[in-house]
N, C-alpha and C positions, 0 to 999 in steps of 0.2 A: 897280583896276577901279571905274569910275564907275557905280554901281548905278542912278542916276537916268536914265541914257541907255541902260539895257539893257531889252529887251522883258520884259514881266512873266513870260512863260512861260519865258524863259531864267533870270530871278532865281529862279523857283520850282524850276526843275531844279537851279540852283546850291545853293539851300538844302537840297534834298532829297539831293544828293551829300554835303554837309557832315554832315547828320543821320546818313546811312547810315555814313559813315566814323567819326563819334564813336561810334555804336552798336557797330561792329566792333572799334574799339581798346579801348572800355571793356570789352567782353566778354573781350578777351584779357587785360586787366589783372586783372579779377575771376577768370578761370579760371587765372591764374598763368602764362599762356603769355609774358606780359611781367612778370617778377618784380619784386618790390619792389627798389628802389635800383638797378635796371639802367637803362641807357641806352636811350631809345626809338630806333626807326629814324630815319634822317635824313629830311629833307623829300623828297629826291630818291628815296630807297628807297621811301617811302610812295607817292609819286607814280607811280613805276613799278609797283609792286605792284597798286595799285588803279585806275590809269588816270584819275587826277584832276589837276587844276591845282594849282599851288603855292598859290594863294589858298585853294582848298578845304582843303588840308592845314593851312594856317596857322589857318584859322578853327576847324578841328576841334581842334587842339591848344589853342587859346584856350579852347574850351569844356571841354576836359579840365581845364585849369588852373582854371577857375572852379568846376569840380566837385570840385577838390582831389585829383584822381587823379594829376596829374603836376605837376612844377615845372621851370621853365627856369633853368639857371645860365649866366649870360652868359659867352660864351667857351668854355664846356664842352659844353652840350647840353641836352637835356630828359630827365629822369629819372622813373621810376614812384615815387610817393610811397608811404610806409608807411601813413600816415593822412591824412585831408584836413586842410587848414588850418582856422583858427579860423571863417572864413566858410563853410566847407563843412558838409555834413551827410551822415552815413553810419551805417547800422546795422552795428555790428561783428559779423561772423559768430560771433566767439568769445562774444559776450554772449547769443546766442540758445541757451540750454542747457536751460531748463526747459520743461515743457509749456506753462505760462503764457506764456512768451516766444514760443513758436512759434505759439500761438493768437492772441497780440496782434498779431503780424506779419500773420497771415492776416486779421485784422480790418482792419488799416490797408489792406491790398491790396484788400479788398472795397470800402471806401470810395472808393478811388481808381480801380480798374479797372472797376468797374460803369459809371461815368460815362464813362470813356475808351472803353469799347466802344460806347456809344451815340453819342458824338461821332464816332468812327472811321467809322461808317456813312455819315455825310454827307460826310466829308472825306477818306476814303482814296482813294488812287490805284490804278490797276490794277497798277502796279509794286509797291506796298506789299502789295496783296492776294496777289500772287504770292510775295512773300517769306514771308508768313504760310502759304501753301500748301507752300512748300518746307520750312519749319521743321516743320510737321506731318508731312509725309512722312518727314523724317529721324527725327523722334521716334517715328513708328509702324513704323519699319523692323525693330524687334525685335532686331537684331543689334549695336546700338550699346552702348558702355560707359556706365556710370552717369554719368560726367562729361559725355560727349557728349550724352546725353539731357537732362541738367540745362541744358546750353548751348542745345540746341534748344528746350526748353520756355521758357527765358527769352527767347530770340530772338522767339518767337511772341508773348509778352506785351509784350516791348519794341516790337515792330513796331506793335501796337495803340496804344500810347502814341504812337509816332511818327506814326501816322495821324491823330491828333486835330489835328495842326497846331499844337498848343500846346506850345511848348518846355518848359514847367514840368513837364507830365506826363512828357515825356521825361527831363528832368533828374533828377526825384526817383526815376525807375526806375533811372537810372544810378547814383545815389547808394546806392540799396538793393542794386543788384547781384545776382548770382546767389544770394546768401545767402537771397533770398526764396523760392527753389525749394529747400526742404530736401532734401538727398540722401536722407535716410531715407525720404521720400515715394516715391522712384522704386522702392524695394524693400520698402516697408512691408507688402506683402501677406504676406511671410513672418512679419511680427510679429503679424499678426491672423489667421493661418491661412487666408488666402484663397489660391485658386490664381491663379497669375501671369497666365495668359491672360485669364480673365474680368476681372481688375482692369485690365490693359491696354486691353481692350476698352471698359470703362467710361470710362477716362480718354480714350481716343480719341474716343468718342461725345460726351463733354463738350466737348472741344476743337473737334470737327467742328460741333457746334451753334453755338458762338460764330462759327466762321468762316463758315458758311453764312448766318448772320444778317447778318453784315458784308458778304458778297458780295452779298446781295440788298438791302442798304441798309435793313434793318429794325431801327431803333433800340431799340424796346421789346423785341424778341426778343433782340437782342444783349446788353442789359442783364440780362435774365432768365437768359440762358444763362451769362453771366459770373458772376452771383451764385450759380447753381446749382453751377458748377464750383468756385468758391473755397469755398462753404459745404460742398460734399462733401469738399473737400480738408482743410478743418478738421476735419470729423468723422473722416476717415481718419486724420489725424495724432493726434487724441485717442485713438482706438482703439488705434493703434500704440504710443503711449507708455504707455497703461494695460496693455497686454499685456506690454511690457518690465518694467513695475513688478511685475506679477503674477509673472512669471518669476523676478524677482530675490528676491521674497519666499519663493518655493517652493524656491529653491536652497539 
């Protein structure tokens, strides 16, 4: 495809389709739906499932290769990698084991995602806003599994990064993966003796505040809402880990 002879709106849609496909395939890899060392679906299979062109599929696979998530073996196919290559970067979920590790990751997220939320206000599309809405609706359904809740949470935050229009925000979120949404947080209310429903309502309000600010393109409010959400998440995790430590001491 000669991008120089294509209308800017078409090029923008093409890039958006590629970004969406990268986000979905990387989510499957991080969730284990596409397991380590397994062969990726063929180009034709991805084209048929997602309704995109071969060019979009090839560009998405190229992005996943650059992120160190897949590798292509000539004449054999494309496979999910165990770890990224030397040029890649990823926080290994297995290395996030201590309270300090978890809080450090949340500090990193605050530095990245507060600014991403502000940029998303000016740059997001209506379609991206709808994906954010769908992700929150799925997260708020209350009947999903922990893994599905983690995936929906990550999808919401990933879509905000995507809406910045800056591929480096998106790429670093892909590298971090769903490991940045600690599974413990989803049910940490049990660890701190909170009731489940009030906890979920607080989480929903925090997400809703971010969404509403981005919907009305209020950058200052979006940054403040994201900072509040991630700061609260950091405090919830600190309390949860301390509760576990106390329980271990009493045992």
